[in-house]
C-alpha positions as CSV (number, residue, x, y, z in Angstrom):
1,X,-161.7,-120.3,-164.1
2,X,-162.3,-119.9,-167.9
3,X,-159.0,-121.6,-169.0
4,X,-160.1,-124.9,-167.6
5,X,-163.3,-124.7,-169.6
6,X,-161.8,-123.6,-172.9
7,X,-159.3,-126.4,-173.4
8,X,-161.9,-128.6,-175.0
9,X,-162.8,-125.9,-177.6
10,X,-160.9,-124.6,-180.6
11,X,-162.4,-121.1,-180.3
12,X,-164.7,-119.4,-177.9
13,X,-166.5,-116.1,-177.6
14,X,-167.4,-115.1,-174.1
15,X,-168.6,-112.2,-172.0
16,X,-167.5,-113.1,-168.5
17,X,-166.1,-109.6,-168.1
18,X,-169.3,-107.5,-168.5
19,X,-167.6,-104.5,-170.4
20,X,-165.9,-106.7,-173.0
21,X,-166.7,-109.1,-175.7
22,X,-163.8,-111.5,-176.0
23,X,-162.7,-114.1,-178.5
24,X,-160.1,-116.7,-177.5
25,X,-158.4,-119.2,-179.7
26,X,-156.3,-121.6,-177.8
27,X,-154.2,-123.2,-180.6
28,X,-153.2,-119.7,-181.7
29,X,-153.0,-118.3,-178.2
30,X,-154.8,-115.3,-179.5
31,X,-157.3,-113.1,-177.5
32,X,-159.4,-110.5,-179.2
33,X,-160.9,-107.8,-177.0
34,X,-163.8,-105.4,-177.8
35,X,-165.3,-102.8,-175.4
36,X,-169.1,-103.3,-175.4
37,X,-170.3,-101.1,-172.5
38,X,-171.0,-98.1,-174.8
39,X,-170.2,-94.8,-173.1
40,X,-170.4,-96.3,-169.6
41,X,-166.8,-96.1,-168.3
42,X,-167.4,-96.4,-164.6
43,X,-166.2,-100.0,-164.5
44,X,-163.1,-99.6,-166.8
45,X,-160.6,-100.2,-164.0
46,X,-162.3,-103.2,-162.6
47,X,-162.8,-104.7,-166.0
48,X,-159.3,-103.9,-167.1
49,X,-157.9,-105.6,-164.0
50,X,-160.1,-108.7,-164.7
51,X,-158.9,-108.7,-168.3
52,X,-155.3,-108.6,-167.2
53,X,-155.9,-111.6,-164.9
54,X,-157.6,-113.5,-167.8
55,X,-154.7,-112.7,-170.1
56,X,-152.3,-114.2,-167.6
57,X,-154.4,-117.2,-166.9
58,X,-154.9,-118.1,-170.5
59,X,-151.2,-117.4,-171.3
60,X,-152.1,-115.3,-174.3
61,X,-149.2,-114.7,-176.7
62,X,-151.1,-112.7,-179.3
63,X,-153.5,-109.9,-178.1
64,X,-155.8,-107.7,-180.2
65,X,-157.4,-104.8,-178.4
66,X,-160.0,-103.0,-180.5
67,X,-160.1,-99.4,-179.3
68,X,-162.8,-98.2,-181.8
69,X,-165.7,-98.7,-179.4
70,X,-163.9,-97.3,-176.4
71,X,-165.2,-93.8,-175.4
72,X,-162.7,-91.0,-174.9
73,X,-160.4,-91.9,-172.0
74,X,-160.5,-89.4,-169.3
75,X,-157.3,-88.2,-167.7
76,X,-157.8,-90.2,-164.5
77,X,-158.3,-93.4,-166.4
78,X,-155.2,-92.6,-168.6
79,X,-153.2,-92.1,-165.4
80,X,-154.5,-95.4,-163.9
81,X,-153.7,-97.3,-167.1
82,X,-150.2,-95.9,-167.2
83,X,-149.5,-96.4,-163.5
84,X,-151.1,-99.9,-163.0
85,X,-152.2,-101.6,-166.2
86,X,-149.4,-100.9,-168.7
87,X,-146.6,-102.1,-166.4
88,X,-148.4,-105.4,-166.1
89,X,-149.0,-105.6,-169.8
90,X,-145.3,-105.1,-170.8
91,X,-144.3,-107.8,-168.2
92,X,-146.4,-110.4,-170.0
93,X,-144.8,-113.0,-172.2
94,X,-146.6,-111.6,-175.2
95,X,-145.2,-112.1,-178.7
96,X,-147.5,-109.6,-180.5
97,X,-149.9,-106.9,-179.5
98,X,-152.3,-105.1,-181.9
99,X,-154.3,-102.0,-181.1
100,X,-157.1,-101.4,-183.6
101,X,-158.0,-97.8,-183.8
102,X,-159.5,-95.7,-186.6
103,X,-157.8,-92.4,-187.6
104,X,-161.0,-90.6,-186.5
105,X,-160.3,-91.6,-182.8
106,X,-157.8,-88.8,-182.3
107,X,-158.2,-88.4,-178.6
108,X,-157.7,-92.0,-177.8
109,X,-154.9,-92.3,-180.3
110,X,-153.0,-89.6,-178.5
111,X,-153.7,-91.2,-175.1
112,X,-152.5,-94.5,-176.4
113,X,-149.3,-92.9,-177.9
114,X,-148.6,-91.4,-174.5
115,X,-149.1,-94.7,-172.7
116,X,-146.9,-96.4,-175.2
117,X,-144.1,-93.9,-174.8
118,X,-144.3,-94.3,-171.0
119,X,-143.6,-98.1,-171.2
120,X,-141.7,-98.3,-174.5
121,X,-138.3,-99.2,-173.0
122,X,-139.8,-102.2,-171.3
123,X,-141.7,-103.6,-174.3
124,X,-140.4,-107.0,-175.3
125,X,-143.0,-107.9,-177.9
126,X,-144.0,-106.6,-181.4
127,X,-146.7,-104.0,-181.2
128,X,-148.6,-102.6,-184.1
129,X,-151.5,-100.3,-184.9
130,X,-154.2,-101.2,-187.4
131,X,-157.3,-99.4,-188.5
132,X,-159.4,-102.5,-188.9
133,X,-159.5,-105.8,-187.1
134,X,-159.6,-108.1,-190.1
135,X,-156.1,-106.9,-191.2
136,X,-155.0,-106.9,-187.6
137,X,-156.0,-110.6,-187.1
138,X,-154.4,-111.6,-190.3
139,X,-151.1,-110.1,-189.1
140,X,-151.5,-111.4,-185.6
141,X,-152.1,-114.9,-186.7
142,X,-149.7,-114.9,-189.7
143,X,-152.6,-115.5,-192.0
144,X,-153.6,-118.7,-190.2
145,X,-156.0,-121.1,-192.0
146,X,-158.1,-120.8,-188.9
147,X,-158.7,-117.1,-189.6
148,X,-161.9,-117.4,-191.8
149,X,-163.7,-119.4,-189.1
150,X,-162.6,-116.9,-186.4
151,X,-163.8,-114.0,-188.5
152,X,-167.1,-115.7,-189.1
153,X,-167.6,-116.4,-185.4
154,X,-166.6,-112.8,-184.6
155,X,-169.0,-111.4,-187.1
156,X,-171.8,-113.2,-185.2
157,X,-170.6,-112.3,-181.7
158,X,-173.5,-110.1,-180.8
159,X,-176.0,-112.8,-181.6
160,X,-174.4,-115.1,-179.0
161,X,-176.4,-114.4,-175.9
162,X,-174.9,-116.6,-173.2
163,X,-172.1,-115.4,-171.1
164,X,-170.0,-118.3,-172.4
165,X,-170.4,-119.3,-176.0
166,X,-168.1,-121.8,-177.5
167,X,-167.6,-123.3,-181.0
168,X,-165.3,-125.9,-182.4
169,X,-164.1,-126.5,-185.9
């Protein structure tokens, strides 16, 4: 799938999962995830399952999930995430997980806290909350020299129209 195509690239932005914009950097083993389906949550479970498969395939060690564009999670989706998605997440060989969420996102912050508490005993990686993705990526990548290029690429992510957009540096 995607991993076979990304090995030739230093960084890649792609939209192979319709509800997400993703940025992957192979040398840093970092994946950045942003919800782009606006308020349409009907494919959340399908997309989240596809995302989990991709995380496993790419052997992601550092994961950033930007929750700021995610609409309020309904109870049924919170239950599904807690029952199916979170147990898979904590079983991954992640080193670091960052959830980016603004303080104004109270509903989703409470939902995330509840999901975190549900799986907290099984978490084997460092997990942090940040209010902005720039600081989050800095922490996630230990201030890597690759970060300015990743941030520049990410700033232009909505201009990239193909499903698969790659850049190298």
